[in-house]
Each structure stands twice: as C-alpha cells, then as structure tokens.
Backbone as a ProteinNet text record, in pm:
[ID]
protein_1_A
[PRIMARY]
MAERGKLEPSDPVHPLVEKRSRLTSEWFYDFCAKYGVDDPDEATPEQTDEYDAGMDAIYARIREEYIAEMSQQND
[TERTIARY]
-608.8	-670.6	-591.9	-585.7	-490.9	-568.5	-484.4	-549.8	-615.7	-709.7	-773.3	-665.6	-657.4	-563.6	-435.9	-410.4	-276.4	-309	-199.7	-197.6	-145.3	-187.9	-132.5	-15	86.9	187.3	146.6	187.9	144.3	265.2	229.3	344.8	439.1	566.4	673.4	636.6	672.4	652.6	776.1	769.3	893	958.8	1089.1	1161.6	1133.6	1113.6	1074.9	940.1	850.2	726.3	735.1	814.6	843.3	912.1	1002.1	1072	975.1	895.7	794.3	704.4	666.8	586	644.1	770.9	838.4	861.7	908.9	934.6	807.3	695.2	572.8	529.3	541.3	496.2	589.9	721.9	808.9	775.8	745	706.4	586.9	483.5	352.2	374.9	440.5	466.9	554	658	746.7	662.3	585.7	505.3	409.9	324.8	233.4	302.3	412.1	488.6	542.8	581	635.8	525.3	403.2	289.6	193.8	206.1	133.6	-18.2	-29.4	-156.6	-159.3	-293.1	-297.9	-300.1	-335.5	-357.2	-327.4	-260.9	-230.1	-353.5	-464.9	-586.4	-629.4	-564.7	-585.2	-492.3	-399.5	-288	-348.6	-273.6	-317.8	-295.4	-352	-335.7	-178.5	-113.3	33	113.4	77	138.3	112.6	-18.5	-76.2	-2.9	37.6	113.7	253.4	310.6	443.3	428.5	331.8	298	304.7	218	192.4	334.4	402.9	531.8	624.5	628.5	712.1	674.2	529.9	489.6	534.8	505.6	549.9	695.9	772.2	915.8	948.9	887.3	903	862	750	695.9	793.2	838.5	934.9	1062.7	1113.4	1234.6	1211.8	1114.5	1082.2	1067.3	999.5	974.8	1114	1206.9	1339.6	1419.1	1411	1482.4	1425.2	1280.4	1229.5	1278.1	1278.9	1324	1462.1	1548.5	1693.9	1705.2	1623.4	1627.1	1583.2	1481	1436.4	1533	1601.4	1698.1	1822.2	1849.7	1960.3	1922	1801.2	1758	1744.9	1720.2	1711.9	1840.4	1952.3	2077.6	2138.7
4734.7	4605.3	4522.4	4401.1	4324.3	4283.1	4249.8	4203.4	4061.7	4038.8	3900.1	3795.1	3705.8	3586.7	3619.2	3741.7	3774.6	3800.2	3748.8	3765.7	3889	3956.9	4076.1	4028.3	4097	4062.9	4067.3	3980.5	3967.7	3997.8	3993.9	4013.1	3911.3	3931.7	3823.1	3712.1	3596.8	3481	3461.6	3450.2	3423.5	3284.3	3286.5	3161.2	3041	3058	2956.2	2886.3	2966.9	2918.8	2835.8	2890.3	2797.6	2671.5	2676.5	2554.9	2453.4	2510.6	2414.8	2356.7	2424.9	2375.1	2274.8	2299.2	2192.6	2074.2	2084	1969.9	1883.7	1959.5	1878.5	1812.8	1873.9	1808.4	1683.4	1710	1586.1	1470.2	1510.4	1403.1	1328	1407.1	1351.6	1258.5	1291.4	1211.8	1085.9	1104.5	1000.7	889.7	944.7	857.1	778.9	845.1	778	665.7	699.5	605.2	479.6	516.6	403.1	300.3	352.3	272.6	242.6	292.4	261.3	314.4	436.9	496.3	641.6	674.5	807.1	921.7	883	1001.3	911.3	995	933.9	883.6	931.2	886.1	733	693.6	554.4	452.6	507.5	411.8	370.2	259.4	204.7	304.2	289.7	381	400.1	273	290.5	367.2	359.7	436.3	579	601.4	746.1	796.1	737.3	776	826.3	740.4	771.8	904.2	914	1038.6	1160.4	1163.3	1266.6	1302.4	1200.7	1239.4	1301.9	1261.2	1319.2	1470.1	1487	1629.2	1714.2	1650.5	1724.3	1769.4	1684.1	1705.1	1818.6	1824.7	1928.5	2062.5	2056.3	2195.4	2235.2	2138.8	2165.8	2232.1	2170.3	2214	2355	2388.9	2521.5	2617.4	2574.3	2671.4	2709.7	2600	2628.9	2725.7	2703.6	2794.8	2940.5	2950.1	3091.6	3151.7	3074.2	3135.5	3183.7	3099.9	3129.4	3257.6	3268.9	3386.9	3512.9	3499.7	3616.1	3660.8	3561.2	3600.1	3677.8	3629.9	3695.9	3845	3863.3	3997.5	4086.8	4024.7	4112	4133.2	4077.9	4089.9	4220.9
930.4	903.4	797.3	827.1	742.3	617.3	509.9	388.6	421.4	335.3	357.7	340.1	435.7	431.6	478.5	526.9	580.5	732.8	809.9	956.1	1003.8	1099.2	1164.2	1256.9	1263.6	1357.2	1502.6	1581.6	1716.6	1806.8	1942.2	2024.1	2021.3	2039.8	2037	2142.7	2096.9	2187.1	2267	2398.6	2483.3	2432.5	2422.2	2371.8	2458.6	2595.3	2666.1	2631.6	2592.9	2554.1	2430	2334.2	2218.7	2248.7	2351.3	2379.5	2443.4	2544	2609.9	2503	2395.4	2299.5	2219.9	2173.7	2105.2	2187.2	2318.7	2395.1	2425.2	2447.4	2474.5	2350.5	2233.1	2113.6	2086.8	2097.2	2084.7	2175.2	2312.5	2397.8	2358.9	2319.2	2274.1	2164.6	2052.8	1945.3	1985.8	2053.6	2103.2	2186.6	2273.6	2358	2282.3	2181.9	2105.3	2011.9	1950.4	1878.4	1961.2	2080.7	2173.6	2197.9	2217.9	2274.9	2156.6	2036	1918.2	1937.2	2000.9	2016.4	1940.2	1917.6	1851.8	1955.7	2084.1	2191	2318	2407.7	2546.9	2621.8	2582.2	2641.4	2610.5	2496.5	2454.9	2529.6	2595.4	2662.9	2795.9	2841.9	2978.4	3082.3	3197.7	3304.7	3348.8	3347.3	3375.8	3273.2	3145.7	3045.1	3054	3092.8	3121.1	3220.9	3329.4	3441.9	3389.1	3294.3	3237.5	3148.5	3078.5	2999.5	3093.6	3199.9	3276.7	3350.6	3383.4	3455.4	3353.5	3229.5	3132.2	3112.8	3094.9	3088.6	3212	3329.5	3456.7	3447.6	3400.4	3399.8	3302	3194.8	3093.6	3159	3216.4	3277	3385.3	3462.9	3567.9	3518.4	3405.5	3350.2	3301.5	3229.4	3187	3298.8	3402.1	3516.8	3570.5	3585.2	3646.5	3558	3428.7	3339.8	3337.3	3360.6	3372.4	3495.4	3615.3	3732	3725.1	3660.1	3641.8	3562	3461.8	3370.3	3459.4	3537.3	3608.6	3703.8	3768	3877.3	3808.8	3694.5	3631.1	3588.7	3543.4	3508.2	3638.4	3751.2	3871.1	3951	3898.5	3953	3919.2
[MASK]
+++++++++++++++++++++++++++++++++++++++++++++++++++++++++++++++++++++++++++

C-alpha cells in the first residue's frame, strides 16, 4: 500500500500513446488560439470540421507508426 499522497508505479506507457497525447494537446491548444475559443465546441461548424480533420490526421499518423512498429517486431 502506498503512503498517503504517493502514487504507486503503474505499467509503462507506450511511447506512441505519449506521442498521441502530446500531439492532440498541441493541436487542441493551437486550434483554440487560432480561432479564439476555449473549446472546439465553441467554433463554427466549418472550424469544427478542421479540428476533426486535424485529430483524424494525428490518429492516422499514430496508427501508421504503430503498424510499422509491429511489422518490424514480426520480421
């Protein structure tokens, strides 16, 4: 049992999960700053489409990197 206020170690996080988190956070903040909103839900429908497309691109990139990593491990 951990001391009060201390966290127990958890399973390691895959580097691609960390990368996805960083990229989505950066995209979120860049998008909000670009359109002067606090949340993409406050943007116009066209702007929201841009936000969604950016998120889709990030997830596609991470998916491609994961597939490439898995194929290298299976070789």
